[in-house]
C-alpha positions in Angstrom: 33.4 37.5 36.7 29.7 37.5 36.4 29.7 38.8 32.8 32.2 35.6 32.2 29.7 33.2 34.0 26.6 34.2 32.0 28.6 34.0 28.6 29.8 30.5 29.5 26.0 29.5 30.3 24.6 31.1 26.9 27.4 29.1 24.8 26.4 25.6 26.8 23.1 26.5 25.8 23.5 27.6 22.4 26.0 24.3 21.8 23.1 21.9 23.7 20.5 23.4 21.4 22.6 23.0 18.3 23.3 19.2 19.5 19.5 18.7 19.8 18.7 20.0 16.7 21.4 17.6 15.0 20.0 14.7 16.7 16.5 15.3 15.9 17.9 16.5 12.0 19.3 13.1 12.1 16.1 11.1 13.1 14.1 13.4 11.0 16.4 12.0 7.6 15.8 8.2 8.8 12.5 8.6 9.8 12.0 10.2 6.0 14.2 7.7 4.3 11.7 4.8 5.9 8.6 6.6 5.1 10.0 7.1 1.6 10.8 3.2 1.1 7.7 2.0 3.1 5.8 4.3 0.4 7.7 2.8 -2.7 6.8 -0.7 -0.9 3.2 0.0 -0.9 3.3 1.8 -4.3 4.5 -1.6 -5.9 2.3 -3.6 -3.6 -0.7 -1.6 -4.8 -0.1 -2.0 -8.9 0.4 -5.6 -8.3 -2.6 -6.0 -6.8 -4.3 -3.7 -9.5 -3.3 -6.3 -12.1 -4.6 -9.2 -10.2 -7.8 -7.4 -10.1 -8.0 -6.8 -13.5 -6.9 -10.4 -14.7 -9.8 -11.9 -12.4 -11.9 -8.9 -13.9 -10.9 -10.5 -17.3 -11.6 -14.1 -15.8 -15.0 -13.4 -14.6 -16.5 -11.4 -17.5 -15.2 -14.2 -19.4 -17.1 -17.2 -17.0 -19.7 -15.0 -17.1 -20.2 -14.9 -21.0 -20.1 -19.2 -20.9 -22.6 -19.5 -17.9 -24.9 -17.1 -20.6 -24.0 -19.3 -23.1 -25.0 -22.3 -21.2 -27.8 -21.5 -19.7 -29.5 -19.7 -22.9 -32.1 -20.6 -25.4 -31.9 -22.9 -27.4 -29.4 -25.3 -24.9 -31.4 -24.3 -22.1 -29.7 -26.9 -20.0 -26.1 -26.9 -17.9 -23.5 -28.9 -20.3 -22.3 -32.0 -18.3 -25.6 -32.5 -16.5 -28.3 -35.0 -17.0 -31.7 -34.3 -17.7 -33.8 -34.5 -14.6 -37.2 -35.4 -15.2 -39.5 -33.3 -12.8 -40.7 -34.8 -9.9 
């Protein structure tokens, strides 16, 4: 009789372990899927920000060239501003 009780306890423990493993595997699968989705979204954001950064770098380079031309001799003055006599 004692062996049957011990056997039943062992079987119950094994079922409990299987149930816990099943729950954790399911939770792990959900977490993995969530993190993969989050990672993909971050990759998309990174690509978008990289493109925007490249466009801003081009615009900055263009503006720097225009500023250089505006302040270079022989023009030596800013376009659109009147000459101001020194005080």
